[in-house]
Structures are given as C-alpha cells and as structure tokens.
C-alpha positions as CSV (number, residue, x, y, z in Angstrom):
1,M,198.0,30.9,-6.0
2,T,194.8,29.1,-5.2
3,P,191.7,30.8,-3.8
4,L,192.5,29.6,-0.2
5,W,196.1,30.7,-0.6
6,L,195.0,34.2,-1.7
7,E,192.6,34.4,1.2
8,T,195.4,33.9,3.7
9,H,198.4,35.6,2.0
10,A,197.0,38.6,0.1
11,S,198.1,41.9,1.6
12,F,194.7,43.3,0.7
13,I,191.4,41.6,-0.3
14,D,188.1,43.3,-1.0
15,T,185.4,42.8,1.6
16,Y,182.7,41.9,-1.0
17,H,183.9,38.4,-1.8
18,N,183.4,34.8,-0.9
19,T,185.9,31.9,-1.1
20,S,185.6,28.2,-1.7
21,A,188.3,25.6,-2.3
22,D,188.1,26.1,-6.1
23,Q,187.2,29.8,-6.5
24,I,187.3,33.2,-5.0
25,T,184.4,35.3,-6.2
26,F,184.4,39.1,-6.0
27,N,180.9,40.5,-6.0
28,A,179.3,43.9,-6.6
29,G,180.6,46.6,-4.3
30,L,180.3,50.3,-3.6
31,K,183.2,51.9,-5.5
32,E,184.0,52.4,-9.1
33,N,187.5,51.1,-10.2
34,A,188.0,49.5,-6.8
35,V,191.0,47.3,-6.0
36,L,190.0,43.7,-5.4
37,L,193.3,42.1,-4.5
38,K,196.9,42.9,-3.8
39,V,199.7,40.4,-3.3
40,L,203.3,41.6,-2.5
41,L,205.6,39.9,-5.0
42,V,209.0,41.6,-4.2
43,A,209.7,43.6,-1.1
44,A,211.1,47.2,-1.4
45,G,214.9,47.3,-1.6
46,V,215.4,43.9,-3.2
47,L,215.6,45.1,-6.8
48,L,217.3,48.0,-8.5
49,D,215.2,50.2,-10.7
50,A,217.2,49.2,-13.8
51,N,216.9,45.5,-13.2
52,P,215.6,43.7,-16.4
53,L,212.5,41.9,-15.2
54,T,209.7,39.9,-16.9
55,V,206.5,39.1,-15.0
56,K,204.1,36.5,-16.4
57,I,200.6,36.3,-14.9
58,T,198.3,33.5,-15.8
59,V,194.7,33.7,-14.5
60,A,191.8,31.2,-14.8
61,N,188.4,32.8,-14.4
62,D,184.9,31.5,-14.0
63,V,183.6,31.5,-17.6
64,S,179.9,31.7,-16.6
65,I,180.5,35.1,-15.0
66,G,182.5,36.6,-17.8
67,Q,180.2,35.2,-20.4
68,T,176.9,36.6,-19.0
69,L,177.6,39.3,-16.3
70,D,179.5,42.6,-16.0
71,S,183.1,41.5,-15.5
72,D,185.6,44.1,-16.7
73,I,188.7,43.2,-14.6
74,R,192.3,44.7,-14.7
75,Y,195.3,42.6,-13.8
76,G,198.9,43.9,-13.5
77,V,201.7,45.0,-11.3
78,S,202.5,48.2,-9.3
79,D,205.4,49.8,-7.5
80,G,202.9,51.3,-5.1
81,I,202.5,54.4,-7.3
82,N,202.1,53.4,-10.9
83,F,200.2,50.4,-12.3
84,I,200.8,48.7,-15.7
85,G,198.8,45.7,-16.9
86,F,195.8,44.7,-18.9
87,E,192.0,44.9,-18.8
88,A,190.0,41.7,-19.6
89,P,186.4,42.8,-20.3
90,D,183.4,40.5,-20.3
91,K,181.9,39.0,-23.4
92,G,179.3,41.7,-23.6
93,N,182.0,44.1,-24.7
94,Y,183.4,42.0,-27.5
95,G,181.3,43.8,-30.1
96,T,183.5,46.8,-29.9
97,N,186.5,45.9,-27.6
98,Y,189.3,43.3,-27.8
99,P,189.2,40.4,-25.3
100,C,192.2,42.1,-23.5
101,Y,194.1,45.3,-24.0
102,G,196.8,47.3,-22.2
103,M,196.2,49.8,-19.4
104,E,198.3,52.0,-17.1
105,A,197.1,54.1,-14.2
106,T,197.8,55.3,-10.7
107,S,197.6,52.6,-8.1
108,G,195.6,52.9,-4.9
109,E,192.3,52.0,-3.3
110,T,190.8,52.8,-6.7
111,L,192.6,52.8,-10.1
112,M,193.0,56.5,-11.1
113,N,194.3,58.4,-14.1
114,R,193.6,55.4,-16.4
115,T,194.9,55.1,-20.0
116,S,193.9,52.2,-22.2
117,F,195.9,51.2,-25.3
118,N,194.3,50.1,-28.5
119,K,191.1,49.1,-26.8
120,T,188.5,49.1,-29.6
121,T,188.2,46.8,-32.6
122,P,186.3,47.6,-35.9
123,D,185.1,44.0,-36.1
124,P,184.5,41.4,-33.3
125,V,187.5,39.1,-32.9
126,A,185.9,36.7,-30.3
127,S,182.5,35.2,-29.6
128,F,183.1,33.6,-26.2
129,Y,184.8,34.4,-22.9
130,P,187.9,32.4,-22.5
131,D,188.8,30.3,-19.4
132,Q,192.3,31.6,-19.2
133,F,194.4,34.8,-19.8
134,V,198.1,35.1,-19.9
135,F,199.7,38.6,-19.3
136,T,203.4,39.1,-19.9
137,L,205.0,42.3,-18.7
138,K,208.6,43.3,-19.5
139,V,208.7,45.8,-16.6
140,D,212.0,47.5,-17.5
141,K,211.0,48.2,-21.2
142,P,208.1,48.8,-20.3
143,W,206.2,46.5,-22.7
144,G,203.6,43.8,-22.4
145,S,201.3,41.3,-24.1
146,C,198.1,39.5,-23.3
147,S,196.9,36.3,-24.9
148,T,193.8,34.1,-24.8
149,T,192.8,30.8,-26.2
150,H,190.4,32.2,-28.8
151,G,190.6,30.2,-32.1
152,E,194.2,29.9,-33.1
153,G,195.0,32.2,-30.2
154,F,194.6,35.9,-29.6
155,L,197.6,38.1,-28.9
156,K,197.6,41.9,-28.1
157,T,200.7,44.0,-27.2
158,A,201.0,47.3,-25.4
159,E,203.8,49.8,-25.0
160,F,203.4,51.6,-21.6
161,T,204.5,55.2,-20.9
162,K,204.7,54.7,-17.1
163,R,207.8,53.1,-15.7
164,L,207.8,51.3,-12.4
165,M,210.5,52.0,-9.7
166,L,211.4,48.4,-8.9
167,S,213.4,49.5,-5.8
168,H,210.0,50.4,-4.2
169,G,208.9,46.8,-4.5
170,L,206.5,45.0,-6.8
171,T,202.9,44.1,-6.1
172,L,200.3,42.1,-8.0
173,E,197.1,44.1,-8.2
174,V,193.6,43.3,-9.5
175,Y,190.9,45.9,-10.0
176,K,187.4,46.1,-11.3
177,S,185.8,48.7,-13.5
178,S,182.3,49.6,-12.4
179,Q,181.0,48.9,-8.9
180,E,178.7,46.1,-10.2
181,E,181.4,44.1,-11.9
182,R,182.0,40.6,-10.7
183,V,184.7,38.0,-11.3
184,G,185.4,34.4,-10.2
185,I,189.2,33.6,-10.0
186,K,190.0,29.9,-10.0
187,F,193.8,30.4,-9.8
188,L,196.5,32.9,-10.4
189,E,200.1,32.0,-11.3
190,V,202.9,34.6,-11.3
191,I,206.4,33.9,-12.6
192,I,209.1,36.6,-12.2
193,R,212.3,36.3,-14.3
194,K,215.2,38.6,-13.7
195,T,216.6,38.6,-17.2
196,G,216.7,40.7,-20.3
197,D,216.5,37.8,-22.7
198,Y,213.2,36.1,-21.8
C-alpha cells in the first residue's frame, strides 16, 4: 500500500495529513488517541469467527519524524468493535519504553479502553528509531509479535485478552496517542494467511 494508494482506497483517512508520491504524513490534530487511517481488509460475512488467521503488517516510517518528534503510533486490526495490535513510540520514549509493545482497545473515532502489555523496560534496548516495523497477529489465538531492525533484531510478543469476531470483517487501523503526534508512512504491506500453521 503506497501513499497514493492509501489516499484513494482507505475507508477513512484523517483530515490533518498531506500526501506525496513517497510518503503520507499525518500532522498534529485536535483529538487525543485519534484514528488516522482505516483500510477494509476482509468484508463482513467472508470469514467465520473460528477461522485460523495470521495477519502480518510491515510498515516503513519516516525516521526523521520518529527520531526527533512526538510520534507514538498504534498499528493493528479490528472487527469494528475490538482492536488488537502494537504501539510504536518515538525515540524520545526509549529511555523507559520498548521500541514496540502490544496494545488492545475499543475501536472507533478514538482508541478507547486501552491496555498496553509489557510496555516499560528497566534499561534502554534501542538508541535510534528504526525505518521498519513488522507486526504479526495470530488473530484466532489471540497472540502477536512485533519486531524491528535494532542490532541483531528486536522482538516483543503479546498475548491479548480481546478476541475479534472475524465474521464482522477485518480492518487495518492506525491511531495516534496525543493530538500533537506525527508520523510519515512510506508504505504499508499487509499479508493475510488463513492457516493455523504459519
């Protein structure tokens, strides 16, 4: 999903953004925990709730924003009610927080009833903001992992308590934390596998 593809195909896109051929930049807005982007992945009625499903989300961000500005962004999937995914904070949070960690919440115009999983670290594990994140969600478990290109590679897992009703459909959703947060997305890739073995 390139920036121009997102501009024309997203079911929702935040007003406070600008798009070029190589990047869609979301700027400061008016709401805390606001939704930035929604893309319908699977329509309602296509899947059964019990279908084993793995979703892999790869995102490349503008490093200059995440390295120097407020940029705490949440990426994940939703059934229209519940959201499971990961938060990727900016480099300014790396003194106390991991580069990514699990989060579940209630989906909507803003992300409500948020719960983070294993967010804080006693010692910093990263010194720079990476150019790519990979989020893997085994939606039927529900379980997930996030990884970055720090050093030998950073990996964090999460076990979610919320379960998605896949029969309601599946939507890629991106949220910000505070209203001043910014992010520049260079591309998003989503791979969905209907299998229990992957």
